[in-house]
N, C-alpha and C positions, 0 to 999 in steps of 0.2 A: 833764267831758263830758256828764253828764246835763242840764246847763243847755241844751245844744243841742237835746235832745229837747223840753224844756219850751218853748223858744223856737219850735220848729216847731209844736207843738200850739197855742200861743197865737196865732201868726200865722194858722194855718189856721182857728181859731175866729173870729177877727176878720174874716177874709176871707169866711167863710161867712155871718156876720151881716150884713156889708155887702151881699153879693149878695142876700140875702133881703130886705133893707130897700130897696135902691135899684135892684137889677137888675145883671146882669153887665156891661152896657155902660157903666155910670157910671164916670167917670174915677177916683174914689176907690176903687171896688170893684176896678178893674183894678190899681191900685197895690198894694192889699192882697193881691190874688191873686199878683202878682209877688213881693211880700215873702214870702209863704207858700212859694212855690216856691223862693226863694233860701234860706230857712231850712231847708227840707227837704233841699235839695241840700247845704248845709253840713253838716248832720247825717249825711247819707249819706257824704260825703267823709271825715268823721271816723271812719267805720266803724260807724255805727249802722244797724240794720235799719229798713226802712221800717215794718214792723209795730210797732216801738217807739213810733212817733208816736201811734198809736191803740191803746190797750190793748184786748185782746179783751173783748167784752161778756160778762157772765155770762148764764146761762140766764134768770134773772128779768128782766134788762134786755131781752133779746130778746122775751120774752113781753109786756112792757109796751108795746112799740111796735106790736104787732099789733092 
């Protein structure tokens, strides 16, 4: 089952990169966003928590982004 979480993470990262590169209205970005939503829904239906898709950031990671 952990592979479902990894698949959801990977799909979300790919979709985010596509949106950043070509914008949210581009057909490829929309397809990747739909794939990310499907992967997250599959993980959710399998009993995984949504928070498991994104591991909590550490304090040092939060400070780096500021």
